[in-house]
N, C-alpha and C positions, 0 to 999 in steps of 0.2 A: 437562879440565886444560890451562889455558894454559901456553904455553912461555915460560920466562925468557930464553932466548937461542938462538942459531942451532944450537949444539951438542945442544940438547935436542930438535930436530926429528927426526921419523921418518926412518929411513934412505932411504925411498923419495923424500923431499924432499931431504935432504942430498946424496945420491949422484947425483942427476939435475939438479938445478936450479942455475944459476949463483947466486953470493952474493946479487946484487940481487934476484933472483926469490925467493930464500929470505927475505930481509928483507920483501918484499911478503907472502909466505905467513904469516910469523910475526905480522905486524901485523894482517893480515885475520882470521886464525884468532883471535887474542886478542880482537879487537873483536866478532867474531861470537859468541864465547863469551859474552861479556858481554851482548850485545844479545839473544841468544836464550836466555838463562837460563830465562825463563818459557816453559813448553811451549805456552801460548796463542799466542806469536809465531812458532811453527814451523809449517811446511807439514805438514798431516796429523798423524801421529804419529811424525814423524822424531826420532830420538835427538839429545840436545843435541850430542854429539862429531860425528856425522855432518853436522849441519847446519853446524857451524864448519868442518868439513873441505871441504864443498862451496863454501861462501863463500870460503874461502881459495884453493882451485884456480881459482875463477872470477876472482878478483882477479889471480891470476898470469897466467891466459890473456888478459887484457886487454892485457898489455904483452909477453907472451912466447908463442912458439908452438914446437911440436916440429917439427924438420926432419924431413920424411918420408924423406929419404935417409940421413943420418946418426944419426937418432934422438936427437940432442941438442937441448936447448932454446936458443932464440936469441931475441933481442929483435925484436919485429915492426918492420919498417920503417914509419915514419910516412907516412902518405898526405897528401901536400901537394896542395891543390887546384890545378888547372891554370888 
């Protein structure tokens, strides 16, 4: 079930991620929902929703990380080559 807007996201996403991370999650989930609709495109016998969920979290984790001290999600620092 794709999400129409941020308010439709699960509480685990809305209550923990900053707004921008929620936007990333929503877009990635919806794209994965479409892309992996056909079970032949999914790994093993992973359910449709689980696949979209994993893709969405992976997309968030490319940009954000959970602070081990505070437990809050924060944007990763960009690594500028020396």
